[in-house]
C-alpha positions in Angstrom: -1.6 -6.9 24.3 -0.6 -3.3 24.4 0.6 -1.7 21.2 4.3 -0.6 21.2 5.7 2.3 19.3 9.1 3.2 17.9 10.8 6.2 16.6 12.0 6.5 13.0 14.1 9.1 11.5 12.7 11.2 8.5 13.9 14.1 6.6 12.0 17.2 7.3 10.8 17.1 3.6 9.5 13.7 4.1 7.6 14.6 7.3 6.1 17.5 5.4 5.0 15.2 2.6 3.3 12.9 5.0 1.6 15.9 6.6 0.2 17.0 3.2 -0.9 13.6 2.3 -2.7 12.9 5.6 -6.1 14.5 6.7 -6.1 16.9 9.6 -7.0 14.3 12.2 -4.7 11.5 11.0 -1.6 10.4 12.8 1.6 9.8 10.9 1.2 6.2 11.7 -2.2 6.2 10.1 -0.9 8.0 7.0 2.0 5.5 6.5 -0.3 2.4 7.0 -2.8 3.8 4.4 0.2 4.4 1.9 1.4 0.8 2.6 -2.1 -0.6 2.1 -2.5 1.3 -1.2 0.9 0.2 -2.4 0.0 -3.5 -1.6 -3.3 -3.2 -3.6 -1.4 -1.7 -6.5 1.1 -4.5 -6.4 -1.5 -7.1 -6.4 -3.4 -5.3 -9.2 -0.1 -5.3 -11.3 0.5 -8.9 -10.5 -3.0 -10.0 -11.7 -2.6 -7.9 -14.8 0.7 -9.6 -15.7 -0.9 -13.0 -15.2 -3.8 -12.0 -17.4 -1.5 -10.8 -20.1 1.1 -13.6 -19.9 -0.9 -16.8 -19.0 -3.0 -18.9 -21.2 -6.4 -19.7 -19.8 -8.7 -22.6 -20.6 -12.3 -22.2 -20.2 -13.9 -24.4 -17.5 -16.3 -26.0 -20.0 -13.3 -27.1 -22.1 -11.6 -29.0 -19.2 
């Protein structure tokens, strides 16, 4: 299946920020996807840290 594209509106400042974040050969799509991936990893890490802080764990040998 062919990939489709869409147009999104950005302020000029936002476009400039994306340009600065990305490397020379990256497209804006690649930069945005990389940012989303990093945000997802950061969110998952924060969730695991909350679980480790808030939950009570029972060692497997005590089950």
